[in-house]
SEVEX-900652 format. One record per residue (C-alpha): residue number from 1; residue in one letter; x, y, z. Coordinates in Angstrom, 3 decimals, always signed. Layout:
+-------+------+----------+----------+----------+
! fimar ! gudo !        u !        v !        w !
+-------+------+----------+----------+----------+
!   NUM !    a !        X !        Y !        Z !
...
+-------+------+----------+----------+----------+
END
This chain:
+-------+------+----------+----------+----------+
! fimar ! gudo !        u !        v !        w !
+-------+------+----------+----------+----------+
!     1 !    m ! -119.406 ! +178.777 !  -59.224 !
!     2 !    s ! -118.945 ! +181.949 !  -60.943 !
!     3 !    d ! -122.001 ! +184.117 !  -62.311 !
!     4 !    n ! -121.015 ! +184.191 !  -65.930 !
!     5 !    i ! -120.941 ! +179.987 !  -65.488 !
!     6 !    k ! -124.389 ! +180.441 !  -64.378 !
!     7 !    v ! -126.217 ! +182.573 !  -66.517 !
!     8 !    i ! -124.773 ! +180.008 !  -69.328 !
!     9 !    e ! -126.369 ! +176.966 !  -67.787 !
!    10 !    i ! -129.639 ! +178.433 !  -66.531 !
!    11 !    l ! -130.187 ! +178.827 !  -69.661 !
!    12 !    a ! -129.226 ! +176.177 !  -71.585 !
!    13 !    e ! -131.042 ! +174.406 !  -68.922 !
!    14 !    m ! -134.188 ! +176.220 !  -70.520 !
!    15 !    e ! -133.867 ! +175.251 !  -73.496 !
!    16 !    e ! -133.292 ! +172.209 !  -72.506 !
!    17 !    i ! -136.891 ! +172.467 !  -70.086 !
!    18 !    l ! -138.143 ! +173.538 !  -73.626 !
!    19 !    d ! -136.727 ! +170.564 !  -76.202 !
!    20 !    e ! -138.106 ! +167.812 !  -73.398 !
!    21 !    a ! -141.329 ! +169.180 !  -72.852 !
!    22 !    s ! -144.277 ! +167.881 !  -74.921 !
!    23 !    g ! -145.998 ! +169.048 !  -77.616 !
!    24 !    f ! -149.686 ! +169.693 !  -78.581 !
!    25 !    p ! -150.927 ! +168.083 !  -81.288 !
!    26 !    l ! -150.944 ! +170.107 !  -84.561 !
!    27 !    s ! -148.842 ! +172.720 !  -82.559 !
!    28 !    k ! -145.754 ! +174.145 !  -82.125 !
!    29 !    k ! -146.999 ! +174.867 !  -78.738 !
!    30 !    v ! -145.860 ! +172.818 !  -75.528 !
!    31 !    g ! -146.365 ! +171.913 !  -72.096 !
!    32 !    i ! -143.872 ! +172.944 !  -69.159 !
!    33 !    d ! -143.861 ! +173.127 !  -65.538 !
!    34 !    k ! -144.425 ! +176.822 !  -65.006 !
!    35 !    d ! -143.077 ! +177.000 !  -61.731 !
!    36 !    e ! -139.836 ! +175.991 !  -62.371 !
!    37 !    f ! -139.387 ! +177.536 !  -65.709 !
!    38 !    i ! -140.787 ! +180.617 !  -63.422 !
!    39 !    d ! -137.769 ! +180.108 !  -60.663 !
!    40 !    l ! -134.808 ! +179.686 !  -64.087 !
!    41 !    i ! -135.775 ! +182.954 !  -64.650 !
!    42 !    a ! -135.851 ! +184.122 !  -61.008 !
!    43 !    e ! -131.896 ! +183.114 !  -60.410 !
!    44 !    l ! -130.769 ! +184.498 !  -64.251 !
!    45 !    r ! -132.528 ! +187.582 !  -63.371 !
!    46 !    e ! -129.992 ! +187.460 !  -59.981 !
!    47 !    a ! -127.249 ! +186.420 !  -62.295 !
!    48 !    l ! -127.886 ! +189.039 !  -64.867 !
!    49 !    p ! -126.904 ! +192.232 !  -62.056 !
!    50 !    y ! -123.529 ! +191.064 !  -62.375 !
!    51 !    e ! -123.107 ! +190.208 !  -65.811 !
!    52 !    l ! -124.144 ! +194.506 !  -66.580 !
!    53 !    e ! -122.266 ! +195.526 !  -64.348 !
!    54 !    r ! -118.719 ! +194.132 !  -65.538 !
!    55 !    a ! -119.828 ! +194.994 !  -68.715 !
!    56 !    l ! -120.549 ! +198.484 !  -67.572 !
!    57 !    k ! -117.103 ! +198.724 !  -65.683 !
!    58 !    i ! -115.032 ! +196.584 !  -68.592 !
!    59 !    i ! -116.711 ! +200.085 !  -71.349 !
!    60 !    n ! -115.835 ! +202.038 !  -68.899 !
!    61 !    e ! -112.235 ! +201.052 !  -68.767 !
!    62 !    e ! -112.365 ! +200.410 !  -72.468 !
!    63 !    n ! -113.574 ! +204.184 !  -72.707 !
!    64 !    v ! -110.629 ! +205.314 !  -70.434 !
!    65 !    i ! -107.623 ! +203.538 !  -72.668 !
!    66 !    i ! -109.267 ! +205.324 !  -75.611 !
!    67 !    e ! -109.628 ! +208.814 !  -73.722 !
!    68 !    s ! -105.769 ! +208.038 !  -72.376 !
!    69 !    a ! -104.360 ! +207.333 !  -75.952 !
!    70 !    r ! -106.033 ! +210.256 !  -77.829 !
!    71 !    n ! -104.137 ! +212.234 !  -75.296 !
!    72 !    d ! -101.307 ! +210.632 !  -75.938 !
!    73 !    a ! -101.523 ! +210.793 !  -79.313 !
!    74 !    n ! -102.002 ! +214.820 !  -79.101 !
!    75 !    f !  -98.871 ! +214.827 !  -76.770 !
!    76 !    i !  -96.957 ! +213.130 !  -79.725 !
!    77 !    l !  -98.881 ! +215.589 !  -82.299 !
!    78 !    d !  -97.988 ! +218.470 !  -79.953 !
!    79 !    e !  -94.335 ! +217.988 !  -79.383 !
!    80 !    a !  -93.728 ! +216.657 !  -83.363 !
!    81 !    k !  -95.187 ! +220.144 !  -84.241 !
!    82 !    k !  -92.694 ! +221.959 !  -81.800 !
!    83 !    e !  -89.841 ! +219.675 !  -83.208 !
!    84 !    r !  -90.760 ! +220.553 !  -86.651 !
!    85 !    d !  -91.418 ! +224.625 !  -85.779 !
!    86 !    q !  -87.841 ! +224.364 !  -83.669 !
!    87 !    k !  -86.023 ! +222.472 !  -86.850 !
!    88 !    i !  -87.294 ! +224.767 !  -89.433 !
!    89 !    k !  -86.297 ! +227.454 !  -86.729 !
!    90 !    e !  -82.603 ! +226.162 !  -87.218 !
!    91 !    c !  -82.546 ! +225.596 !  -90.469 !
!    92 !    n !  -84.059 ! +229.735 !  -90.912 !
!    93 !    d !  -81.146 ! +230.868 !  -88.822 !
!    94 !    e !  -79.089 ! +228.810 !  -90.235 !
!    95 !    i !  -79.488 ! +229.995 !  -93.557 !
!    96 !    i !  -79.618 ! +233.427 !  -92.844 !
!    97 !    i !  -76.140 ! +233.506 !  -91.316 !
!    98 !    k !  -74.528 ! +231.836 !  -94.215 !
!    99 !    n !  -76.408 ! +234.128 !  -96.565 !
!   100 !    k !  -74.348 ! +237.356 !  -94.496 !
!   101 !    h !  -71.221 ! +234.974 !  -95.105 !
!   102 !    v !  -72.071 ! +234.513 !  -99.092 !
!   103 !    e !  -72.661 ! +238.373 !  -98.680 !
!   104 !    a !  -69.714 ! +239.519 !  -96.810 !
!   105 !    e !  -67.423 ! +237.423 !  -98.998 !
!   106 !    i !  -68.622 ! +238.395 ! -102.435 !
!   107 !    e !  -68.073 ! +242.115 ! -101.085 !
!   108 !    n !  -64.773 ! +241.559 !  -99.614 !
!   109 !    m !  -63.862 ! +240.019 ! -103.494 !
!   110 !    m !  -65.849 ! +242.668 ! -105.638 !
!   111 !    k !  -63.447 ! +245.851 ! -103.486 !
!   112 !    e !  -60.694 ! +242.977 ! -104.481 !
!   113 !    a !  -61.259 ! +243.244 ! -107.515 !
!   114 !    t !  -62.214 ! +246.851 ! -107.689 !
!   115 !    l !  -58.658 ! +247.791 ! -106.434 !
!   116 !    r !  -56.785 ! +245.815 ! -108.296 !
!   117 !    a !  -59.098 ! +246.988 ! -111.231 !
!   118 !    e !  -57.863 ! +249.858 ! -110.440 !
!   119 !    e !  -53.929 ! +249.276 ! -109.831 !
!   120 !    l !  -53.899 ! +247.919 ! -113.391 !
!   121 !    v !  -55.533 ! +250.653 ! -115.105 !
!   122 !    s !  -53.532 ! +253.058 ! -112.968 !
!   123 !    d !  -49.764 ! +252.239 ! -115.059 !
!   124 !    s !  -51.041 ! +253.432 ! -118.838 !
!   125 !    k !  -48.607 ! +250.530 ! -120.026 !
!   126 !    i !  -51.193 ! +248.227 ! -119.148 !
!   127 !    i !  -54.492 ! +249.171 ! -119.332 !
!   128 !    k !  -55.796 ! +247.051 ! -122.227 !
!   129 !    e !  -54.859 ! +243.908 ! -119.644 !
!   130 !    a !  -55.539 ! +245.667 ! -116.294 !
!   131 !    r !  -58.831 ! +246.076 ! -117.591 !
!   132 !    a !  -59.035 ! +242.668 ! -119.320 !
!   133 !    k !  -57.671 ! +241.305 ! -116.068 !
!   134 !    a !  -59.827 ! +243.387 ! -113.687 !
!   135 !    d !  -62.915 ! +241.865 ! -116.115 !
!   136 !    r !  -61.917 ! +238.611 ! -115.750 !
!   137 !    l !  -61.825 ! +239.497 ! -111.696 !
!   138 !    v !  -65.283 ! +240.904 ! -111.748 !
!   139 !    k !  -66.488 ! +237.332 ! -113.979 !
!   140 !    e !  -64.827 ! +235.257 ! -111.594 !
!   141 !    a !  -66.106 ! +237.016 ! -108.877 !
!   142 !    t !  -69.563 ! +237.391 ! -110.332 !
!   143 !    e !  -69.254 ! +233.196 ! -110.775 !
!   144 !    y !  -68.097 ! +233.002 ! -107.646 !
!   145 !    a !  -71.005 ! +234.654 ! -105.807 !
!   146 !    r !  -73.656 ! +232.566 ! -107.917 !
!   147 !    d !  -72.162 ! +229.997 ! -107.006 !
!   148 !    m !  -71.971 ! +230.447 ! -103.440 !
!   149 !    r !  -75.851 ! +231.922 ! -103.524 !
!   150 !    e !  -76.466 ! +228.191 ! -105.516 !
!   151 !    g !  -74.461 ! +226.133 ! -102.844 !
!   152 !    a !  -76.781 ! +228.067 ! -100.023 !
!   153 !    k !  -80.163 ! +227.272 ! -101.850 !
!   154 !    l !  -79.292 ! +223.607 ! -102.577 !
!   155 !    y !  -78.078 ! +223.455 !  -98.971 !
!   156 !    s !  -81.342 ! +225.346 !  -97.884 !
!   157 !    i !  -83.897 ! +223.126 !  -99.632 !
!   158 !    d !  -81.308 ! +219.852 !  -98.083 !
!   159 !    q !  -81.922 ! +221.183 !  -94.871 !
!   160 !    l !  -86.058 ! +221.179 !  -95.176 !
!   161 !    n !  -85.723 ! +218.028 !  -97.066 !
!   162 !    i !  -83.950 ! +216.182 !  -93.918 !
!   163 !    v !  -86.889 ! +218.146 !  -91.458 !
!   164 !    e !  -89.618 ! +217.142 !  -93.592 !
!   165 !    a !  -88.659 ! +213.662 !  -93.624 !
!   166 !    t !  -88.488 ! +213.347 !  -90.234 !
!   167 !    l !  -92.284 ! +215.596 !  -89.792 !
!   168 !    s !  -93.292 ! +212.917 !  -92.020 !
!   169 !    e !  -91.306 ! +209.299 !  -90.290 !
!   170 !    m !  -93.429 ! +211.620 !  -86.944 !
!   171 !    l !  -96.681 ! +211.730 !  -88.812 !
!   172 !    d !  -96.726 ! +207.952 !  -89.877 !
!   173 !    e !  -95.586 ! +206.937 !  -86.525 !
!   174 !    v !  -98.480 ! +208.456 !  -84.940 !
!   175 !    r ! -101.135 ! +207.557 !  -87.676 !
!   176 !    s !  -99.639 ! +203.913 !  -87.093 !
!   177 !    n ! -100.261 ! +204.355 !  -83.015 !
!   178 !    k ! -103.775 ! +206.039 !  -83.965 !
!   179 !    s ! -104.863 ! +203.179 !  -86.166 !
!   180 !    q ! -103.883 ! +200.779 !  -83.289 !
!   181 !    l ! -106.297 ! +202.521 !  -80.647 !
+-------+------+----------+----------+----------+
END
């Protein structure tokens, strides 16, 4: 018979002895066989250390599991932070590259507009047309540059939103794992 069933049986037997004991008139006191009751207490003492030892082992195992879960959660969190930092760096690098391309395109368009304007100005008969065309080209180049900057800005925001959503999902997963612990 297992010790834990033995403890329960001993306690039940002790309870039965008390229930069956004859009482004293006008009192809640009862008479029991002292030796029999002391023997049961001794048996209970023998069985309890085993139960206490098992309970302590279970508590220690629980502490090890909790510590392991904490370590796992910290590792996941560290990895998520590293991944977030890497994504942000990649996005920033991509934004810098795109901005350089946009600036180079703007510069080329401005040079082209200036060259065209100079060509048109050199012909005295079409000076008014040249100025108008040059102004139009400069305006188009300016609008194109503005559009390119706005596009680059929107792209950057989209990329950062994607990174933010990914990090939010990871954080929700970490919180969910943490709450399950």
